[in-house]
C-alpha positions in Angstrom: 102.0 68.9 83.6 100.3 66.0 85.5 101.0 65.5 89.2 99.9 62.9 91.7 99.6 64.0 95.3 100.0 61.8 98.3 99.1 63.8 101.5 99.4 62.9 105.1 99.4 66.5 106.6 98.4 70.0 105.8 101.7 70.6 104.2 101.0 68.5 101.0 97.3 69.6 101.0 98.6 73.2 100.8 101.2 72.3 98.2 98.3 70.9 96.0 96.6 74.3 96.3 99.8 76.0 95.2 100.0 73.6 92.2 96.4 74.3 91.2 97.6 78.0 90.6 100.1 76.7 87.9 98.7 77.6 84.5 100.1 74.4 82.9 98.7 72.0 85.4 96.6 69.6 83.6 95.7 67.2 86.3 96.2 66.8 90.0 95.6 63.2 91.1 95.1 62.4 94.7 96.5 59.2 95.7 94.4 56.7 97.8 91.9 59.4 98.9 88.9 61.1 97.7 89.3 64.9 97.9 86.2 66.8 96.8 87.1 69.8 94.8 85.3 72.2 92.4 88.5 72.3 90.1 87.8 69.8 87.4 91.5 69.2 87.2 91.4 67.3 90.5 90.8 63.6 90.4 91.4 60.4 92.2 94.8 59.1 91.0 94.6 55.9 89.1 97.6 54.5 87.3 100.7 56.5 88.5 102.4 56.0 85.1 99.9 58.5 83.7 101.5 61.3 85.8 104.6 63.4 85.3 105.5 63.2 89.0 104.4 62.0 92.4 104.8 64.2 95.6 104.3 63.2 99.0 104.9 64.5 102.6 104.8 61.0 104.2 107.6 59.7 106.3 108.8 56.3 107.4 107.2 53.1 106.0 104.4 55.0 104.3 107.1 57.1 102.4 109.0 54.0 101.4 105.7 52.5 100.0 104.9 55.7 97.9 108.4 55.9 96.6 108.4 52.3 95.6 105.0 52.7 93.9 106.4 55.6 91.9 109.6 53.7 90.9 107.4 50.7 89.8 105.4 53.0 87.6 108.5 54.5 86.1 107.6 58.1 87.3 109.6 60.7 89.0 108.9 61.3 92.7 109.3 64.3 95.1 109.4 63.8 98.8 109.2 66.3 101.7 111.3 64.0 103.9 115.2 64.3 103.9 116.0 60.6 103.3 114.3 57.4 101.9 115.2 53.9 103.0 114.9 52.4 99.5 117.2 49.7 98.1 116.1 50.3 94.5 117.5 53.7 93.9 118.6 52.4 90.5 114.9 52.5 89.6 115.4 56.3 89.2 118.0 56.0 86.7 115.7 57.2 83.9 113.5 59.4 86.1 114.1 61.7 89.2 113.7 61.3 92.9 114.1 64.6 94.7 114.7 64.3 98.5 114.2 66.9 101.1 111.9 69.3 99.2 111.5 71.3 102.3 112.8 74.5 103.9 115.9 73.0 105.6 117.1 71.1 102.7 115.5 72.9 99.8 114.7 76.7 100.3 117.6 77.5 102.8 120.5 76.1 100.8 119.0 77.3 97.5 118.8 80.9 99.0 122.6 80.6 99.9 123.4 79.3 96.4 121.6 82.1 94.8 123.6 84.8 96.7 126.9 83.0 96.3 126.4 83.1 92.5 126.0 86.9 92.7 129.4 87.4 94.6 133.0 86.9 93.4 135.4 85.0 95.6 133.1 83.7 98.2 134.9 83.6 101.7 132.0 82.5 104.0 128.5 80.9 103.8 126.1 80.4 106.7 122.7 78.7 106.3 120.1 78.5 109.1 116.5 77.4 109.4 114.0 76.7 112.2 112.4 73.6 113.1 109.7 72.6 115.7 111.0 71.9 119.2 111.9 73.3 122.5 113.9 76.5 122.0 117.7 76.1 123.1 119.2 78.2 125.9 122.8 78.5 124.2 124.3 78.0 120.8 124.7 80.2 117.8 122.4 83.2 117.8 120.5 83.5 114.5 118.5 86.6 113.7 115.7 85.5 111.3 113.2 88.0 109.8 110.3 89.1 111.9 108.1 87.7 113.3 110.4 84.8 114.0 113.2 87.0 115.4 116.4 85.9 117.1 116.9 82.2 118.4 119.6 80.0 119.4 120.7 77.4 117.1 122.8 74.2 117.0 125.3 73.3 114.3 124.3 70.5 111.7 127.3 69.0 110.0 127.6 67.1 106.7 125.1 69.3 104.7 127.2 70.7 102.0 129.4 74.0 101.6 129.1 76.4 104.6 128.1 76.4 108.2 124.7 75.0 108.9 122.4 75.8 111.9 119.0 74.5 113.1 117.0 76.5 115.6 114.2 74.8 117.4 111.3 77.1 118.1 107.7 76.7 119.3 104.5 78.0 117.6 103.2 78.3 114.0 106.1 80.7 112.5 109.1 79.3 110.8 112.1 80.9 108.9 115.2 80.3 107.1 118.4 82.6 106.6 121.4 82.6 104.3 124.5 84.8 104.7 127.2 84.8 102.1 130.4 86.9 102.4 132.8 87.5 99.6 135.9 89.5 98.8 135.1 92.1 96.1 138.7 93.2 95.6 137.9 96.6 97.2 136.4 95.3 100.4 134.2 92.7 101.9 130.7 92.3 100.7 127.9 90.4 102.7 124.5 89.4 101.3 121.9 88.2 103.8 118.5 86.8 102.6 115.8 85.4 104.9 112.2 84.2 105.0 109.7 84.0 107.7 106.0 83.0 107.5 103.7 80.4 108.8 105.6 77.2 108.9 103.1 75.0 107.1 102.9 77.5 104.3 106.6 77.8 103.5 106.9 74.0 103.7 104.2 73.7 101.2 105.8 76.2 98.9 109.2 74.1 99.2 107.3 70.9 98.4 105.4 72.5 95.5 108.4 74.0 94.0 110.1 70.7 93.8 107.1 69.0 92.1 106.9 71.7 89.6 110.4 71.5 88.5 110.4 67.7 88.4 107.2 67.6 86.5 108.8 69.9 83.9 112.0 67.7 83.8 114.3 70.4 85.0 116.2 68.1 87.4 118.7 65.5 86.1 117.7 61.9 86.3 118.8 60.0 89.4 118.5 60.8 93.2 119.0 64.6 94.0 118.3 67.4 96.3 117.1 70.9 95.4 120.5 72.4 95.2 121.0 70.3 92.0 118.8 73.1 90.3 119.1 75.8 92.9 118.2 78.8 90.7 115.1 77.2 89.1 113.9 75.8 92.4 114.1 79.1 94.1 112.5 80.9 91.1 109.6 78.3 91.2 109.1 79.1 95.0 109.2 82.8 94.3 106.6 82.5 91.6 104.4 80.5 93.8 104.2 83.2 96.4 107.5 83.0 98.5 108.5 86.4 100.1 112.1 87.0 100.7 113.8 89.8 102.8 117.2 90.9 101.4 120.1 92.9 103.1 123.3 93.7 101.3 126.3 95.5 102.9 129.7 96.5 101.7 
């Protein structure tokens, strides 16, 4: 696979290092910047049409520019940001635009989708994640794996099945949690899965996982989020180094 990388922060730079560990990576092209590397697969990106996917951690106007360039080149695009203000979404009718390839919109809901697939008769789903910000003094108490720990979270609506909560925290750590409850016929079963690590690291894994799948054409054409291929997305992140804590109770 050939991937073009556009980076504005440490998140995409780390995602690039994750991609270099992929055996089937042929070329990693760096867009608009010279990035010296001893790896011969790293080059300055030229014509974007030569790549299988473009990924970026850009936001705002710079994000729109990168997505438009990918669309014009007829190549799929993976973005860390949750939304793109782009009128030409139809340009991705024959390719893929993956939005929100991050912890909140990617890893967290895909963890929940994975657990839900294991359980019959799902009755309840809760998804939570951390984000940088001043910690709340009230809300929903969410117990993330250590060293993140328990934090107050606020509800986020219109994000798909289940209850969704964001917990603002300070510092370098970040986490996500999914809890799925189901009726097994003989009692209630609850599966809880969580992740906790350096924020920049798990965001990079989330971005790289999306790029790997899109470059391998494992997402449908059009505009999607990670949950459109939840199992392959989570598996790609796990293979790239994601550690998951699991608790199951009956």
